[in-house]
N, C-alpha and C positions, 0 to 999 in steps of 0.2 A: 857730489848725490845723488841721493837715494831713488830706488825702483820702488813703484808702486805694487803692494802685496796682490794685487788681482789681477792687472793689464799689465805688468811690468816695467810699463813707459816709464820716463824720466820724473819725476815729483816737482812741479812749480808749487802745489801748496796741496796740503794734504788733509784728513782727520785723520787721529789714532784711535782703535779701536783694538780692544784685548792686546795694546801692545805692536799694532800692525799697524804700517801707514798706507791709505787707502786716498787715491785722488777722487777728487771729487763727483766725479763723472761716473767711477764704480761705485759710489757708495746708493746704491741704492733699495727702495724695497722689494722684499722677495714676494710679497704680492701683485704690486700691480707694475712694478720692474722702475718706476718713473725713480729721478733723484731725491735722494732725504737729507742731502747734504746741509740743504738750510732751513730744515723744520723737525719739530720735535717728532722724536721714531721711539721706539721700544724693542728690547730684543725678546722676543719670544721661541724657546724651544731651538736655540742657538740660530735664529734669523733674526733681522733687523724687518721692521715693519713700521708704515707711516701710518698715521692716527686714522685715516680712514681703512685703511684696511684692517685695522684693529678692531675699529667699531663693526665691519662687516663680518667681523669672526670673531664678536661679543654673541653670546645666548641672547635667544629672543624666550620673552614669555609664551609660554603657553596658551594664557589666556588672553592678553590684551593686543601680545605681537609685537610689541616694541623693545630697544636693545635691552639688557640689562645691565647695567653700570657701575652698582654698587650691589649691595647685599642679594644674595640668590638663594632661594628655595628651589632644592633638585627631591624631587619625589620619579624613582625609576631613570628614564631616558628624557627627563622633561624639566625645562626649567619655569621658575616662577619669580615674580617679583613679590616681596613677602606681604605687600599689602592687596597683594591680588588674589595670593589664596587663601580662600575662606572657606568655612566648614560649610555644607552646603545643607545643612541643616538648621543653623541659626545664627 
């Protein structure tokens, strides 16, 4: 039998990520620490995140305050939905 790349325990079941075998208990979100073995996840900057944490990390529109999930306009350090960013004169 093989051992988990994280905890070293003998694997009964595993998830293979980047060629490493990890037991489901060790495959956790880098943001909240919850298991992501049974849900969708995304790797960002070398760390795995659950969908909830990814949504929390997404930029928020400076005008409406909602999460920007699609196209984004950026001015300086501020983010905007394209439909929220309008000319103030016309």
